[in-house]
VOGU-3710 file (C-alpha; in Angstrom, 3 decimals, decimal comma):
1> mknshemkvk> 3,509/20,187/38,145  4,025/17,698/35,595  0,119/16,890/35,856  -0,657/20,681/35,264  1,811/20,826/32,074  -0,051/17,568/30,748  -3,675/19,263/30,991  -2,332/22,465/29,119  -1,010/20,192/26,294  -4,318/18,293/26,222
11> rrrtlflalt> -6,023/21,634/26,095  -3,919/22,650/23,428  -4,482/19,633/21,372  -8,032/19,550/21,686  -8,374/23,228/20,459  -6,031/22,543/17,675  -8,085/19,682/16,985  -11,423/21,653/16,814  -9,976/24,709/14,842  -8,692/22,020/12,280
21> lalaipfsta> -12,070/20,368/11,707  -13,886/23,703/11,689  -11,635/25,223/9,134  -10,808/22,032/7,256  -13,752/19,740/6,956  -15,734/21,804/4,615  -12,610/21,942/2,296  -12,098/18,369/2,653  -15,611/17,571/1,738  -15,602/19,782/-1,676
31> sasgkdgaek> -12,807/17,871/-2,340  -13,988/14,521/-1,565  -17,594/15,414/-3,746  -17,280/12,872/-6,315  -14,747/14,556/-8,303  -13,602/11,059/-9,279  -17,095/9,758/-10,030  -17,580/8,080/-6,668  -20,766/7,766/-5,399  -21,869/8,853/-1,845
41> taasvsvvra> -23,662/6,650/0,923  -24,762/8,640/4,108  -24,626/7,304/7,523  -24,730/8,546/11,278  -20,967/8,798/12,010  -19,291/9,171/15,924  -15,876/10,042/16,616  -14,876/8,292/19,837  -11,665/9,685/21,483  -11,610/6,941/24,065
51> ngdvvtpmga> -9,870/3,551/23,910  -12,468/0,562/24,481  -15,567/-0,172/23,447  -17,647/2,615/24,878  -20,469/2,804/22,297  -22,504/-0,449/21,569  -23,818/-1,608/18,294  -27,234/-1,561/17,184  -28,784/-5,002/16,432  -27,063/-7,941/17,771
61> gewdylgqrs> -25,423/-6,052/20,518  -21,722/-7,387/19,889  -19,098/-6,154/17,725  -17,371/-8,908/15,576  -13,932/-8,201/14,888  -13,059/-8,455/11,492  -9,225/-8,102/11,673  -6,463/-5,332/11,047  -5,747/-4,244/7,716  -3,089/-1,376/6,045
71> tsssenpsny> -4,864/1,654/5,035  -4,792/2,570/1,226  -3,782/5,871/-0,561  -5,655/4,576/-4,030  -8,821/3,228/-5,146  -9,687/-0,361/-5,369  -7,198/-1,880/-2,759  -7,556/-5,469/-1,957  -7,381/-5,065/1,587  -11,046/-4,485/2,484
81> vhsgggdfky> -13,503/-6,383/4,685  -16,866/-7,592/4,512  -19,638/-6,036/6,415  -23,413/-7,131/6,443  -24,291/-3,400/7,093  -26,004/-1,584/10,107  -23,122/-0,372/12,518  -19,558/-0,472/11,614  -16,257/0,873/13,264  -12,559/1,039/12,556
91> kvvsgpsgga> -9,871/1,974/15,127  -6,728/3,711/14,135  -4,059/1,373/15,475  -0,998/3,179/14,178  -0,376/6,163/11,800  1,193/9,423/11,648  2,189/10,761/15,555  0,480/14,124/14,379  -2,756/12,420/13,074  -4,091/12,481/9,503
101> wyqlreydpn> -7,124/12,517/7,502  -9,152/9,045/6,947  -11,930/8,355/4,765  -14,288/5,160/4,461  -14,935/3,703/1,135  -16,939/0,762/-0,398  -14,847/-1,087/-2,878  -16,490/-1,584/-6,594  -14,651/-3,363/-9,020  -16,267/-1,973/-11,895
111> naddiitdpn> -16,663/1,619/-11,216  -15,710/4,426/-8,749  -15,397/3,386/-5,132  -18,371/4,699/-3,190  -17,231/7,026/-0,626  -19,298/6,807/2,953  -20,377/10,278/4,526  -21,855/11,445/7,503  -25,459/13,011/7,154  -23,807/16,398/6,249
121> gysyfylytg> -21,881/15,201/3,556  -18,436/14,897/5,361  -16,476/12,159/4,507  -12,744/13,092/5,712  -12,094/12,604/9,270  -8,905/13,795/10,955  -8,243/11,053/13,563  -5,048/10,251/16,002  -3,295/6,650/16,702  -6,217/5,032/19,190
131> dtliyrgisg> -9,052/7,204/17,763  -12,214/5,144/16,806  -14,867/6,066/14,077  -18,415/4,415/14,558  -20,804/4,186/11,327  -24,553/3,710/12,152  -26,901/2,577/9,281  -24,438/1,682/6,619  -26,626/-0,557/4,858  -26,863/1,357/1,801
141> aidgdnkkae> -23,329/0,640/0,983  -24,477/-3,153/0,725  -24,191/-4,256/-3,081  -23,292/-7,160/-5,357  -24,295/-10,827/-5,221  -22,704/-11,472/-1,772  -25,064/-8,852/-0,408  -22,194/-7,450/1,442  -20,221/-3,950/1,704  -16,584/-4,512/0,907
151> lyvkesfsgs> -15,099/-1,534/3,400  -11,823/-0,196/3,341  -10,064/3,131/4,844  -8,502/5,436/2,480  -5,753/7,968/4,146  -4,618/11,064/2,818  -1,029/10,935/3,397  1,618/9,199/1,469  2,586/5,818/3,554  0,189/3,675/5,267
161> aqvqywd> -1,490/3,175/8,980  -3,080/0,211/10,687  -6,612/0,199/11,240  -9,005/-2,856/12,841  -12,223/-3,463/11,863  -15,598/-4,428/13,427  -18,969/-5,283/12,246
//
């Protein structure tokens, strides 16, 4: 009986998430379309709703762990990580129990931060604790003298979450 109830809850959660994404992503894309002067960089994006390394990186074949940081609710944070481009992923370790909208950005100290989008222009993704977002081909975000992308996750709620980063 308990197992049947858990399956119903999972189905409802999945249906709710699908409807939310279908209705909300076009609106979130419109609101993130550079109104703050931010540039956009497109990458192939995959949402992985399973814990663990179920997707392998392109290139060297291993994920390099970059650490755990707090998310930011504003531009120009100091809690970014450096990426050499190629594949990049982050996992929501803690955050609101009902999920929240998250956006990957590239820090630029002298102008508006760049927004990393998927090929369709979507940049905000609704994620739950344990969800992982994988970006393929973010080399376009590399800039500056260090030839690295300074990446951080911006959240759409007041408060903060914890995310882990890999390159």
